[in-house]
All heavy atoms as TSV, in Angstrom:
chain	resi	resn	atom	element	x	y	z
A	1	MET	N	N	-92.215	-108.974	133.665
A	1	MET	CA	C	-91.504	-108.251	132.655
A	1	MET	C	C	-89.952	-108.331	132.827
A	1	MET	O	O	-89.239	-108.527	131.882
A	1	MET	CB	C	-92.039	-106.830	132.663
A	1	MET	CG	C	-91.298	-105.901	131.635
A	1	MET	SD	S	-92.076	-106.220	130.038
A	1	MET	CE	C	-91.605	-104.862	129.110
A	2	ALA	N	N	-89.446	-108.210	134.155
A	2	ALA	CA	C	-88.050	-108.153	134.332
A	2	ALA	C	C	-87.512	-109.660	134.080
A	2	ALA	O	O	-86.376	-109.810	133.531
A	2	ALA	CB	C	-87.831	-107.793	135.698
A	3	GLU	N	N	-88.370	-110.570	134.347
A	3	GLU	CA	C	-87.863	-112.016	134.107
A	3	GLU	C	C	-87.753	-112.222	132.603
A	3	GLU	O	O	-86.753	-112.931	132.105
A	3	GLU	CB	C	-88.864	-112.984	134.652
A	3	GLU	CG	C	-88.539	-114.467	134.549
A	3	GLU	CD	C	-89.284	-115.425	135.407
A	3	GLU	OE1	O	-89.965	-115.019	136.365
A	3	GLU	OE2	O	-89.538	-116.529	134.852
A	4	THR	N	N	-88.720	-111.722	131.804
A	4	THR	CA	C	-88.602	-111.964	130.279
A	4	THR	C	C	-87.398	-111.235	129.807
A	4	THR	O	O	-86.749	-111.782	128.947
A	4	THR	CB	C	-89.886	-111.372	129.640
A	4	THR	OG1	O	-91.135	-111.926	130.254
A	4	THR	CG2	C	-89.887	-111.549	128.148
A	5	GLU	N	N	-87.142	-110.091	130.262
A	5	GLU	CA	C	-85.949	-109.273	129.859
A	5	GLU	C	C	-84.638	-110.115	130.249
A	5	GLU	O	O	-83.688	-110.205	129.436
A	5	GLU	CB	C	-85.968	-107.926	130.503
A	5	GLU	CG	C	-84.652	-107.042	130.160
A	5	GLU	CD	C	-84.636	-106.650	128.703
A	5	GLU	OE1	O	-85.658	-106.621	128.051
A	5	GLU	OE2	O	-83.519	-106.227	128.241
A	6	MET	N	N	-84.510	-110.658	131.346
A	6	MET	CA	C	-83.417	-111.413	131.793
A	6	MET	C	C	-83.278	-112.690	130.973
A	6	MET	O	O	-82.117	-112.968	130.544
A	6	MET	CB	C	-83.609	-111.865	133.251
A	6	MET	CG	C	-82.396	-112.503	133.760
A	6	MET	SD	S	-80.926	-111.502	133.657
A	6	MET	CE	C	-79.984	-112.137	135.025
A	7	GLU	N	N	-84.344	-113.303	130.616
A	7	GLU	CA	C	-84.329	-114.517	129.761
A	7	GLU	C	C	-83.775	-114.158	128.349
A	7	GLU	O	O	-83.045	-114.863	127.723
A	7	GLU	CB	C	-85.677	-115.147	129.576
A	7	GLU	CG	C	-86.185	-115.831	130.875
A	7	GLU	CD	C	-87.512	-116.425	130.701
A	7	GLU	OE1	O	-88.258	-116.185	129.766
A	7	GLU	OE2	O	-87.910	-116.976	131.699
A	8	TYR	N	N	-84.244	-112.968	127.884
A	8	TYR	CA	C	-83.783	-112.412	126.630
A	8	TYR	C	C	-82.266	-112.064	126.638
A	8	TYR	O	O	-81.624	-112.498	125.678
A	8	TYR	CB	C	-84.589	-111.117	126.185
A	8	TYR	CG	C	-83.939	-110.453	125.030
A	8	TYR	CD1	C	-84.063	-110.886	123.742
A	8	TYR	CD2	C	-83.157	-109.271	125.326
A	8	TYR	CE1	C	-83.500	-110.169	122.654
A	8	TYR	CE2	C	-82.625	-108.582	124.232
A	8	TYR	CZ	C	-82.801	-109.119	122.933
A	8	TYR	OH	O	-82.160	-108.422	121.918
A	9	ARG	N	N	-81.854	-111.424	127.633
A	9	ARG	CA	C	-80.475	-111.192	127.786
A	9	ARG	C	C	-79.496	-112.455	127.850
A	9	ARG	O	O	-78.444	-112.463	127.242
A	9	ARG	CB	C	-80.142	-110.214	128.938
A	9	ARG	CG	C	-80.711	-108.900	128.881
A	9	ARG	CD	C	-80.030	-108.119	127.829
A	9	ARG	NE	N	-80.666	-106.922	127.613
A	9	ARG	CZ	C	-80.330	-105.977	126.684
A	9	ARG	NH1	N	-79.319	-106.268	125.900
A	9	ARG	NH2	N	-80.911	-104.880	126.575
A	10	VAL	N	N	-79.991	-113.416	128.571
A	10	VAL	CA	C	-79.264	-114.799	128.630
A	10	VAL	C	C	-79.240	-115.437	127.370
A	10	VAL	O	O	-78.167	-115.825	126.886
A	10	VAL	CB	C	-79.898	-115.609	129.752
A	10	VAL	CG1	C	-79.315	-117.039	129.720
A	10	VAL	CG2	C	-79.732	-114.943	131.175
A	11	GLU	N	N	-80.209	-115.446	126.606
A	11	GLU	CA	C	-80.380	-116.066	125.338
A	11	GLU	C	C	-79.390	-115.339	124.304
A	11	GLU	O	O	-78.689	-115.916	123.484
A	11	GLU	CB	C	-81.778	-116.107	124.848
A	11	GLU	CG	C	-81.853	-116.785	123.461
A	11	GLU	CD	C	-83.300	-116.715	122.871
A	11	GLU	OE1	O	-84.261	-116.588	123.681
A	11	GLU	OE2	O	-83.411	-116.844	121.646
A	12	LEU	N	N	-79.489	-113.998	124.408
A	12	LEU	CA	C	-78.621	-113.189	123.535
A	12	LEU	C	C	-77.195	-113.408	123.846
A	12	LEU	O	O	-76.300	-113.630	122.898
A	12	LEU	CB	C	-78.885	-111.669	123.729
A	12	LEU	CG	C	-78.083	-110.641	122.959
A	12	LEU	CD1	C	-78.427	-110.835	121.471
A	12	LEU	CD2	C	-78.369	-109.190	123.481
A	13	PHE	N	N	-76.797	-113.465	125.067
A	13	PHE	CA	C	-75.403	-113.742	125.463
A	13	PHE	C	C	-75.051	-115.098	125.021
A	13	PHE	O	O	-73.893	-115.270	124.411
A	13	PHE	CB	C	-75.264	-113.582	126.991
A	13	PHE	CG	C	-73.893	-113.860	127.472
A	13	PHE	CD1	C	-72.856	-112.856	127.385
A	13	PHE	CD2	C	-73.526	-115.026	128.020
A	13	PHE	CE1	C	-71.546	-113.075	127.717
A	13	PHE	CE2	C	-72.168	-115.338	128.411
A	13	PHE	CZ	C	-71.309	-114.323	128.271
A	14	ASN	N	N	-75.753	-116.071	125.175
A	14	ASN	CA	C	-75.492	-117.494	124.654
A	14	ASN	C	C	-75.399	-117.588	123.194
A	14	ASN	O	O	-74.316	-118.193	122.719
A	14	ASN	CB	C	-76.529	-118.511	125.154
A	14	ASN	CG	C	-76.488	-118.761	126.664
A	14	ASN	OD1	O	-75.458	-118.495	127.354
A	14	ASN	ND2	N	-77.565	-119.126	127.261
A	15	ARG	N	N	-76.265	-116.869	122.484
A	15	ARG	CA	C	-76.073	-116.838	121.068
A	15	ARG	C	C	-74.771	-116.131	120.560
A	15	ARG	O	O	-74.138	-116.568	119.583
A	15	ARG	CB	C	-77.220	-116.253	120.376
A	15	ARG	CG	C	-78.372	-117.185	120.192
A	15	ARG	CD	C	-79.544	-116.559	119.438
A	15	ARG	NE	N	-80.183	-115.683	120.347
A	15	ARG	CZ	C	-80.840	-114.524	119.947
A	15	ARG	NH1	N	-80.761	-114.077	118.623
A	15	ARG	NH2	N	-81.426	-113.769	120.976
A	16	LEU	N	N	-74.503	-114.995	121.232
A	16	LEU	CA	C	-73.249	-114.181	120.921
A	16	LEU	C	C	-72.065	-115.187	121.087
A	16	LEU	O	O	-71.192	-115.200	120.225
A	16	LEU	CB	C	-73.259	-112.962	121.821
A	16	LEU	CG	C	-71.899	-112.277	121.953
A	16	LEU	CD1	C	-71.690	-111.566	120.633
A	16	LEU	CD2	C	-71.954	-111.409	123.101
A	17	GLY	N	N	-72.010	-115.684	122.320
A	17	GLY	CA	C	-70.772	-116.582	122.540
A	17	GLY	C	C	-70.616	-117.785	121.610
A	17	GLY	O	O	-69.543	-118.025	121.004
A	18	GLN	N	N	-71.826	-118.392	121.246
A	18	GLN	CA	C	-71.700	-119.555	120.270
A	18	GLN	C	C	-71.350	-119.068	118.939
A	18	GLN	O	O	-70.539	-119.719	118.206
A	18	GLN	CB	C	-73.092	-120.297	120.362
A	18	GLN	CG	C	-73.161	-121.600	119.748
A	18	GLN	CD	C	-72.098	-122.656	120.375
A	18	GLN	OE1	O	-72.117	-122.696	121.610
A	18	GLN	NE2	N	-71.333	-123.329	119.707
A	19	THR	N	N	-71.954	-118.014	118.539
A	19	THR	CA	C	-71.788	-117.512	117.106
A	19	THR	C	C	-70.248	-117.112	117.003
A	19	THR	O	O	-69.617	-117.566	115.925
A	19	THR	CB	C	-72.651	-116.298	116.869
A	19	THR	OG1	O	-74.062	-116.685	117.011
A	19	THR	CG2	C	-72.415	-115.811	115.397
A	20	CYS	N	N	-69.776	-116.317	117.760
A	20	CYS	CA	C	-68.382	-115.874	117.748
A	20	CYS	C	C	-67.373	-116.910	117.994
A	20	CYS	O	O	-66.327	-116.953	117.279
A	20	CYS	CB	C	-68.160	-114.631	118.757
A	20	CYS	SG	S	-69.063	-113.196	118.210
A	21	PHE	N	N	-67.637	-117.995	118.866
A	21	PHE	CA	C	-66.806	-119.067	119.137
A	21	PHE	C	C	-66.732	-119.824	117.791
A	21	PHE	O	O	-65.567	-120.195	117.326
A	21	PHE	CB	C	-67.307	-119.854	120.212
A	21	PHE	CG	C	-66.356	-121.076	120.554
A	21	PHE	CD1	C	-65.293	-121.018	121.252
A	21	PHE	CD2	C	-66.748	-122.343	119.937
A	21	PHE	CE1	C	-64.525	-122.062	121.554
A	21	PHE	CE2	C	-65.858	-123.364	120.142
A	21	PHE	CZ	C	-64.767	-123.241	120.988
A	22	ASN	N	N	-67.857	-120.229	117.244
A	22	ASN	CA	C	-67.802	-121.051	115.970
A	22	ASN	C	C	-67.183	-120.321	114.885
A	22	ASN	O	O	-66.514	-120.893	114.012
A	22	ASN	CB	C	-69.226	-121.377	115.551
A	22	ASN	CG	C	-69.921	-122.390	116.492
A	22	ASN	OD1	O	-69.211	-123.099	117.333
A	22	ASN	ND2	N	-71.209	-122.485	116.516
A	23	LYS	N	N	-67.264	-119.078	114.777
A	23	LYS	CA	C	-66.644	-118.255	113.711
A	23	LYS	C	C	-65.182	-118.006	113.806
A	23	LYS	O	O	-64.463	-118.059	112.838
A	23	LYS	CB	C	-67.377	-116.870	113.583
A	23	LYS	CG	C	-66.823	-115.988	112.515
A	23	LYS	CD	C	-67.637	-114.609	112.580
A	23	LYS	CE	C	-67.289	-113.724	111.507
A	23	LYS	NZ	N	-66.065	-113.438	110.996
A	24	CYS	N	N	-64.682	-117.870	115.044
A	24	CYS	CA	C	-63.275	-117.441	115.247
A	24	CYS	C	C	-62.431	-118.459	115.832
A	24	CYS	O	O	-61.086	-118.312	115.665
A	24	CYS	CB	C	-63.387	-116.256	116.236
A	24	CYS	SG	S	-64.300	-114.848	115.618
A	25	VAL	N	N	-62.811	-119.498	116.552
A	25	VAL	CA	C	-61.862	-120.427	117.176
A	25	VAL	C	C	-61.651	-121.696	116.349
A	25	VAL	O	O	-62.701	-122.267	115.947
A	25	VAL	CB	C	-62.451	-120.813	118.605
A	25	VAL	CG1	C	-61.517	-121.756	119.337
A	25	VAL	CG2	C	-62.526	-119.518	119.433
A	26	ASP	N	N	-60.415	-121.987	116.112
A	26	ASP	CA	C	-59.967	-123.143	115.357
A	26	ASP	C	C	-60.488	-124.381	116.106
A	26	ASP	O	O	-60.343	-124.604	117.257
A	26	ASP	CB	C	-58.508	-123.180	115.229
A	26	ASP	CG	C	-58.014	-124.228	114.247
A	26	ASP	OD1	O	-58.897	-124.865	113.633
A	26	ASP	OD2	O	-56.844	-124.446	114.100
A	27	LYS	N	N	-61.015	-125.313	115.233
A	27	LYS	CA	C	-61.814	-126.509	115.920
A	27	LYS	C	C	-60.706	-127.505	116.351
A	27	LYS	O	O	-61.117	-128.487	117.037
A	27	LYS	CB	C	-62.683	-127.090	114.900
A	27	LYS	CG	C	-63.719	-126.244	114.197
A	27	LYS	CD	C	-64.546	-125.549	115.368
A	27	LYS	CE	C	-65.653	-124.727	114.742
A	27	LYS	NZ	N	-65.503	-123.206	114.896
A	28	ARG	N	N	-59.505	-127.444	116.026
A	28	ARG	CA	C	-58.433	-128.363	116.380
A	28	ARG	C	C	-57.847	-128.097	117.744
A	28	ARG	O	O	-57.102	-128.898	118.168
A	28	ARG	CB	C	-57.439	-128.434	115.264
A	28	ARG	CG	C	-57.969	-129.052	113.945
A	28	ARG	CD	C	-57.011	-129.018	112.888
A	28	ARG	NE	N	-56.727	-127.619	112.651
A	28	ARG	CZ	C	-56.519	-127.044	111.493
A	28	ARG	NH1	N	-56.573	-127.893	110.422
A	28	ARG	NH2	N	-56.248	-125.802	111.289
A	29	TYR	N	N	-58.051	-126.989	118.324
A	29	TYR	CA	C	-57.452	-126.643	119.655
A	29	TYR	C	C	-55.999	-126.930	119.697
A	29	TYR	O	O	-55.594	-127.798	120.534
A	29	TYR	CB	C	-58.264	-127.358	120.721
A	29	TYR	CG	C	-59.796	-127.087	120.797
A	29	TYR	CD1	C	-60.645	-128.053	120.590
A	29	TYR	CD2	C	-60.183	-125.791	121.122
A	29	TYR	CE1	C	-62.052	-127.780	120.576
A	29	TYR	CE2	C	-61.554	-125.508	121.190
A	29	TYR	CZ	C	-62.429	-126.549	120.902
A	29	TYR	OH	O	-63.758	-126.262	121.018
A	30	LYS	N	N	-55.232	-126.261	118.933
A	30	LYS	CA	C	-53.773	-126.468	118.992
A	30	LYS	C	C	-53.104	-125.917	120.223
A	30	LYS	O	O	-52.182	-126.380	120.635
A	30	LYS	CB	C	-53.083	-125.784	117.720
A	30	LYS	CG	C	-53.630	-126.332	116.392
A	30	LYS	CD	C	-52.871	-125.692	115.363
A	30	LYS	CE	C	-53.987	-125.000	114.360
A	30	LYS	NZ	N	-53.449	-124.143	113.329
A	31	GLU	N	N	-53.761	-124.972	120.809
A	31	GLU	CA	C	-53.184	-124.271	122.011
A	31	GLU	C	C	-54.225	-124.184	123.051
A	31	GLU	O	O	-55.375	-124.262	122.814
A	31	GLU	CB	C	-52.670	-122.888	121.685
A	31	GLU	CG	C	-51.754	-122.844	120.543
A	31	GLU	CD	C	-51.486	-121.477	119.962
A	31	GLU	OE1	O	-52.187	-120.479	120.490
A	31	GLU	OE2	O	-50.851	-121.366	118.979
A	32	SER	N	N	-53.712	-124.097	124.391
A	32	SER	CA	C	-54.679	-123.992	125.470
A	32	SER	C	C	-55.270	-122.637	125.668
A	32	SER	O	O	-56.259	-122.424	126.312
A	32	SER	CB	C	-53.937	-124.461	126.762
A	32	SER	OG	O	-52.908	-123.546	127.050
A	33	GLU	N	N	-54.599	-121.706	125.026
A	33	GLU	CA	C	-55.114	-120.209	125.122
A	33	GLU	C	C	-55.539	-119.807	123.658
A	33	GLU	O	O	-54.972	-120.215	122.673
A	33	GLU	CB	C	-53.991	-119.357	125.707
A	33	GLU	CG	C	-53.406	-119.796	126.940
A	33	GLU	CD	C	-53.865	-118.908	128.127
A	33	GLU	OE1	O	-54.228	-117.812	127.871
A	33	GLU	OE2	O	-53.885	-119.453	129.248
A	34	LEU	N	N	-56.328	-118.764	123.672
A	34	LEU	CA	C	-56.659	-118.151	122.326
A	34	LEU	C	C	-55.423	-117.434	121.798
A	34	LEU	O	O	-54.651	-116.763	122.539
A	34	LEU	CB	C	-57.708	-117.086	122.503
A	34	LEU	CG	C	-59.142	-117.684	122.865
A	34	LEU	CD1	C	-60.103	-116.493	123.097
A	34	LEU	CD2	C	-59.652	-118.646	121.824
A	35	ASN	N	N	-55.130	-117.563	120.482
A	35	ASN	CA	C	-54.127	-116.898	119.762
A	35	ASN	C	C	-54.448	-115.469	119.439
A	35	ASN	O	O	-55.679	-115.116	119.647
A	35	ASN	CB	C	-53.483	-117.676	118.716
A	35	ASN	CG	C	-54.512	-117.763	117.484
A	35	ASN	OD1	O	-55.212	-116.898	117.246
A	35	ASN	ND2	N	-54.371	-118.976	116.947
A	36	MET	N	N	-53.553	-114.624	118.955
A	36	MET	CA	C	-53.865	-113.342	118.667
A	36	MET	C	C	-54.937	-113.165	117.640
A	36	MET	O	O	-55.807	-112.242	117.772
A	36	MET	CB	C	-52.523	-112.627	118.226
A	36	MET	CG	C	-52.771	-111.066	117.922
A	36	MET	SD	S	-52.926	-110.217	119.531
A	36	MET	CE	C	-51.221	-109.781	119.854
A	37	GLY	N	N	-54.863	-113.930	116.549
A	37	GLY	CA	C	-55.919	-113.861	115.610
A	37	GLY	C	C	-57.293	-114.158	116.093
A	37	GLY	O	O	-58.273	-113.500	115.722
A	38	GLU	N	N	-57.414	-115.214	116.907
A	38	GLU	CA	C	-58.726	-115.566	117.458
A	38	GLU	C	C	-59.246	-114.509	118.355
A	38	GLU	O	O	-60.407	-114.197	118.393
A	38	GLU	CB	C	-58.599	-116.930	118.307
A	38	GLU	CG	C	-58.280	-118.061	117.324
A	38	GLU	CD	C	-57.938	-119.334	118.082
A	38	GLU	OE1	O	-57.273	-119.244	119.270
A	38	GLU	OE2	O	-58.164	-120.465	117.612
A	39	ASN	N	N	-58.261	-113.895	119.236
A	39	ASN	CA	C	-58.750	-112.794	120.134
A	39	ASN	C	C	-59.295	-111.606	119.439
A	39	ASN	O	O	-60.298	-111.105	119.744
A	39	ASN	CB	C	-57.484	-112.312	120.865
A	39	ASN	CG	C	-57.422	-113.109	122.204
A	39	ASN	OD1	O	-58.347	-113.404	122.868
A	39	ASN	ND2	N	-56.134	-113.337	122.671
A	40	SER	N	N	-58.488	-111.234	118.289
A	40	SER	CA	C	-59.003	-110.117	117.575
A	40	SER	C	C	-60.326	-110.400	116.788
A	40	SER	O	O	-61.227	-109.606	116.713
A	40	SER	CB	C	-57.945	-109.538	116.646
A	40	SER	OG	O	-58.032	-109.870	115.310
A	41	CYS	N	N	-60.432	-111.600	116.298
A	41	CYS	CA	C	-61.696	-112.013	115.580
A	41	CYS	C	C	-62.997	-111.983	116.630
A	41	CYS	O	O	-63.902	-111.417	116.272
A	41	CYS	CB	C	-61.554	-113.366	114.929
A	41	CYS	SG	S	-62.999	-114.042	114.135
A	42	ILE	N	N	-62.659	-112.441	117.768
A	42	ILE	CA	C	-63.757	-112.456	118.804
A	42	ILE	C	C	-64.085	-111.055	119.155
A	42	ILE	O	O	-65.262	-110.664	119.248
A	42	ILE	CB	C	-63.374	-113.366	119.958
A	42	ILE	CG1	C	-63.405	-114.841	119.493
A	42	ILE	CG2	C	-64.247	-113.110	121.165
A	42	ILE	CD1	C	-62.868	-115.816	120.651
A	43	ASP	N	N	-63.098	-110.194	119.270
A	43	ASP	CA	C	-63.292	-108.768	119.666
A	43	ASP	C	C	-64.158	-108.154	118.569
A	43	ASP	O	O	-65.161	-107.480	118.957
A	43	ASP	CB	C	-61.908	-108.147	119.829
A	43	ASP	CG	C	-62.188	-106.685	120.383
A	43	ASP	OD1	O	-62.971	-106.445	121.242
A	43	ASP	OD2	O	-61.502	-105.836	119.835
A	44	ARG	N	N	-63.772	-108.351	117.348
A	44	ARG	CA	C	-64.620	-107.729	116.213
A	44	ARG	C	C	-65.967	-108.263	116.127
A	44	ARG	O	O	-66.967	-107.545	115.939
A	44	ARG	CB	C	-63.932	-107.914	114.939
A	44	ARG	CG	C	-62.642	-107.097	114.654
A	44	ARG	CD	C	-62.193	-107.122	113.218
A	44	ARG	NE	N	-62.010	-108.409	112.677
A	44	ARG	CZ	C	-60.937	-109.153	112.885
A	44	ARG	NH1	N	-59.830	-108.609	113.446
A	44	ARG	NH2	N	-60.815	-110.381	112.395
A	45	CYS	N	N	-66.085	-109.627	116.254
A	45	CYS	CA	C	-67.405	-110.328	116.206
A	45	CYS	C	C	-68.285	-109.777	117.331
A	45	CYS	O	O	-69.508	-109.459	117.017
A	45	CYS	CB	C	-67.177	-111.845	116.365
A	45	CYS	SG	S	-68.723	-112.709	116.285
A	46	VAL	N	N	-67.882	-109.658	118.580
A	46	VAL	CA	C	-68.678	-109.245	119.646
A	46	VAL	C	C	-69.212	-107.834	119.404
A	46	VAL	O	O	-70.292	-107.333	119.661
A	46	VAL	CB	C	-68.066	-109.370	120.974
A	46	VAL	CG1	C	-68.737	-108.607	122.058
A	46	VAL	CG2	C	-67.802	-110.830	121.343
A	47	SER	N	N	-68.219	-106.992	118.972
A	47	SER	CA	C	-68.482	-105.622	118.709
A	47	SER	C	C	-69.598	-105.428	117.679
A	47	SER	O	O	-70.477	-104.676	117.828
A	47	SER	CB	C	-67.216	-104.873	118.327
A	47	SER	OG	O	-67.499	-103.463	117.918
A	48	LYS	N	N	-69.445	-106.144	116.548
A	48	LYS	CA	C	-70.493	-106.048	115.480
A	48	LYS	C	C	-71.821	-106.636	115.937
A	48	LYS	O	O	-72.800	-106.078	115.610
A	48	LYS	CB	C	-69.964	-106.899	114.287
A	48	LYS	CG	C	-68.872	-106.145	113.467
A	48	LYS	CD	C	-68.439	-106.967	112.326
A	48	LYS	CE	C	-67.289	-106.333	111.659
A	48	LYS	NZ	N	-66.759	-107.171	110.489
A	49	TYR	N	N	-71.797	-107.740	116.777
A	49	TYR	CA	C	-73.015	-108.285	117.258
A	49	TYR	C	C	-73.774	-107.172	118.034
A	49	TYR	O	O	-75.032	-107.089	117.811
A	49	TYR	CB	C	-72.710	-109.579	118.143
A	49	TYR	CG	C	-73.763	-110.564	118.161
A	49	TYR	CD1	C	-73.721	-111.582	117.342
A	49	TYR	CD2	C	-74.782	-110.410	119.157
A	49	TYR	CE1	C	-74.742	-112.579	117.488
A	49	TYR	CE2	C	-75.799	-111.394	119.262
A	49	TYR	CZ	C	-75.679	-112.422	118.469
A	49	TYR	OH	O	-76.651	-113.396	118.529
A	50	TRP	N	N	-73.042	-106.562	118.962
A	50	TRP	CA	C	-73.710	-105.617	119.869
A	50	TRP	C	C	-74.207	-104.345	118.964
A	50	TRP	O	O	-75.195	-103.769	119.247
A	50	TRP	CB	C	-72.770	-105.129	120.909
A	50	TRP	CG	C	-72.681	-106.072	122.057
A	50	TRP	CD1	C	-71.524	-106.755	122.481
A	50	TRP	CD2	C	-73.683	-106.632	122.889
A	50	TRP	NE1	N	-71.867	-107.550	123.507
A	50	TRP	CE2	C	-73.243	-107.570	123.744
A	50	TRP	CE3	C	-75.130	-106.324	122.882
A	50	TRP	CZ2	C	-73.910	-108.307	124.683
A	50	TRP	CZ3	C	-75.869	-107.126	123.823
A	50	TRP	CH2	C	-75.278	-108.027	124.688
A	51	GLN	N	N	-73.440	-103.913	117.970
A	51	GLN	CA	C	-73.866	-102.817	117.151
A	51	GLN	C	C	-75.148	-103.267	116.410
A	51	GLN	O	O	-76.072	-102.369	116.380
A	51	GLN	CB	C	-72.764	-102.491	116.137
A	51	GLN	CG	C	-71.608	-101.788	116.583
A	51	GLN	CD	C	-70.637	-101.410	115.559
A	51	GLN	OE1	O	-70.399	-102.366	114.703
A	51	GLN	NE2	N	-69.986	-100.283	115.619
A	52	VAL	N	N	-75.279	-104.409	115.804
A	52	VAL	CA	C	-76.387	-104.720	115.166
A	52	VAL	C	C	-77.600	-104.893	116.197
A	52	VAL	O	O	-78.711	-104.455	115.837
A	52	VAL	CB	C	-76.197	-106.054	114.371
A	52	VAL	CG1	C	-77.492	-106.766	113.922
A	52	VAL	CG2	C	-75.150	-105.926	113.205
A	53	ASN	N	N	-77.374	-105.421	117.282
A	53	ASN	CA	C	-78.398	-105.647	118.222
A	53	ASN	C	C	-79.055	-104.185	118.686
A	53	ASN	O	O	-80.093	-104.047	118.855
A	53	ASN	CB	C	-77.899	-106.341	119.550
A	53	ASN	CG	C	-78.960	-106.715	120.583
A	53	ASN	OD1	O	-79.364	-105.771	121.293
A	53	ASN	ND2	N	-79.468	-107.892	120.480
A	54	SER	N	N	-78.076	-103.253	118.855
A	54	SER	CA	C	-78.533	-101.905	119.132
A	54	SER	C	C	-79.226	-101.339	118.039
A	54	SER	O	O	-80.298	-100.647	118.203
A	54	SER	CB	C	-77.202	-100.983	119.434
A	54	SER	OG	O	-77.637	-99.713	119.707
A	55	MET	N	N	-78.875	-101.456	116.784
A	55	MET	CA	C	-79.611	-100.970	115.654
A	55	MET	C	C	-80.950	-101.581	115.572
A	55	MET	O	O	-81.989	-100.861	115.316
A	55	MET	CB	C	-78.859	-101.197	114.335
A	55	MET	CG	C	-77.532	-100.355	114.126
A	55	MET	SD	S	-76.531	-100.829	112.761
A	55	MET	CE	C	-77.673	-100.690	111.470
A	56	ILE	N	N	-81.068	-102.774	115.801
A	56	ILE	CA	C	-82.503	-103.406	115.724
A	56	ILE	C	C	-83.365	-102.870	116.870
A	56	ILE	O	O	-84.529	-102.614	116.619
A	56	ILE	CB	C	-82.186	-104.980	115.817
A	56	ILE	CG1	C	-81.699	-105.631	114.582
A	56	ILE	CG2	C	-83.628	-105.635	116.087
A	56	ILE	CD1	C	-81.250	-106.966	114.667
A	57	GLY	N	N	-82.708	-102.719	118.043
A	57	GLY	CA	C	-83.500	-102.174	119.158
A	57	GLY	C	C	-84.006	-100.772	118.736
A	57	GLY	O	O	-85.174	-100.491	119.083
A	58	GLN	N	N	-83.146	-99.916	118.223
A	58	GLN	CA	C	-83.602	-98.599	117.764
A	58	GLN	C	C	-84.695	-98.694	116.726
A	58	GLN	O	O	-85.616	-97.879	116.783
A	58	GLN	CB	C	-82.425	-97.866	117.145
A	58	GLN	CG	C	-81.345	-97.432	118.278
A	58	GLN	CD	C	-80.130	-96.812	117.657
A	58	GLN	OE1	O	-80.029	-96.608	116.423
A	58	GLN	NE2	N	-79.137	-96.522	118.533
A	59	MET	N	N	-84.546	-99.597	115.787
A	59	MET	CA	C	-85.553	-99.733	114.723
A	59	MET	C	C	-86.885	-100.127	115.339
A	59	MET	O	O	-87.849	-99.599	114.989
A	59	MET	CB	C	-85.158	-100.782	113.652
A	59	MET	CG	C	-84.018	-100.221	112.692
A	59	MET	SD	S	-83.373	-101.449	111.609
A	59	MET	CE	C	-84.979	-101.747	110.658
A	60	LEU	N	N	-86.878	-101.056	116.201
A	60	LEU	CA	C	-88.035	-101.539	116.858
A	60	LEU	C	C	-88.727	-100.467	117.676
A	60	LEU	O	O	-89.994	-100.271	117.686
A	60	LEU	CB	C	-87.832	-102.765	117.698
A	60	LEU	CG	C	-87.492	-104.048	116.959
A	60	LEU	CD1	C	-87.092	-105.172	117.855
A	60	LEU	CD2	C	-88.646	-104.526	116.060
A	61	SER	N	N	-88.085	-99.701	118.384
A	61	SER	CA	C	-88.560	-98.591	119.278
A	61	SER	C	C	-89.076	-97.522	118.440
A	61	SER	O	O	-89.829	-96.699	118.861
A	61	SER	CB	C	-87.550	-98.155	120.296
A	61	SER	OG	O	-86.425	-97.474	119.713
A	62	ALA	N	N	-88.501	-97.263	117.149
A	62	ALA	CA	C	-88.954	-96.254	116.218
A	62	ALA	C	C	-90.005	-96.683	115.322
A	62	ALA	O	O	-90.364	-96.032	114.426
A	62	ALA	CB	C	-87.727	-95.758	115.289
A	63	GLY	N	N	-90.640	-97.808	115.597
A	63	GLY	CA	C	-91.691	-98.303	114.884
A	63	GLY	C	C	-91.287	-99.002	113.573
A	63	GLY	O	O	-92.013	-99.085	112.546
A	64	GLY	N	N	-90.061	-99.591	113.572
A	64	GLY	CA	C	-89.637	-100.344	112.389
A	64	GLY	C	C	-88.868	-99.563	111.319
A	64	GLY	O	O	-88.502	-100.057	110.348
A	65	ARG	N	N	-88.723	-98.240	111.578
A	65	ARG	CA	C	-88.053	-97.469	110.583
A	65	ARG	C	C	-86.467	-97.536	110.880
A	65	ARG	O	O	-86.068	-97.636	111.938
A	65	ARG	CB	C	-88.394	-96.011	110.759
A	65	ARG	CG	C	-89.900	-95.801	110.228
A	65	ARG	CD	C	-90.244	-94.355	110.311
A	65	ARG	NE	N	-89.982	-93.713	111.502
A	65	ARG	CZ	C	-90.774	-93.614	112.580
A	65	ARG	NH1	N	-91.947	-94.081	112.565
A	65	ARG	NH2	N	-90.331	-93.031	113.622
A	66	PRO	N	N	-85.636	-97.500	109.822
A	66	PRO	CA	C	-84.240	-97.440	109.980
A	66	PRO	C	C	-83.759	-96.269	110.843
A	66	PRO	O	O	-84.415	-95.190	110.663
A	66	PRO	CB	C	-83.617	-97.472	108.580
A	66	PRO	CG	C	-84.775	-97.850	107.694
A	66	PRO	CD	C	-86.103	-97.442	108.362
A	67	PRO	N	N	-82.732	-96.501	111.721
A	67	PRO	CA	C	-82.258	-95.279	112.381
A	67	PRO	C	C	-81.574	-94.289	111.569
A	67	PRO	O	O	-80.998	-94.613	110.558
A	67	PRO	CB	C	-81.235	-95.897	113.414
A	67	PRO	CG	C	-80.835	-97.215	112.782
A	67	PRO	CD	C	-82.022	-97.597	111.957
A	68	MET	N	N	-81.702	-93.035	111.918
A	68	MET	CA	C	-81.155	-91.876	111.163
A	68	MET	C	C	-79.829	-91.433	111.713
A	68	MET	O	O	-79.589	-91.381	112.890
A	68	MET	CB	C	-82.097	-90.745	111.018
A	68	MET	CG	C	-83.270	-91.062	110.296
A	68	MET	SD	S	-82.916	-91.446	108.563
A	68	MET	CE	C	-84.256	-92.505	108.092
C-alpha cells in the first residue's frame, strides 16, 4: 500500500512539473533563470494543481459527491 502511494505521489509530482513547465516557461530560453512572469505563472499553476487534487481527493473519499 505504501509503495503504491509513493508511486502515485511521484507520478503526480512529475505531471505537475511537466504541466506547469509547459504552460509557463518560454520555449526559447532567453535567460538562464526564470523571469518574474514565469515565476508567478508557475506559482499560480502549482497552487491550482494542488487545490484541484485536494478537491478530487475529497470527492473520492465522500463517495463521488462534490465537497460542500
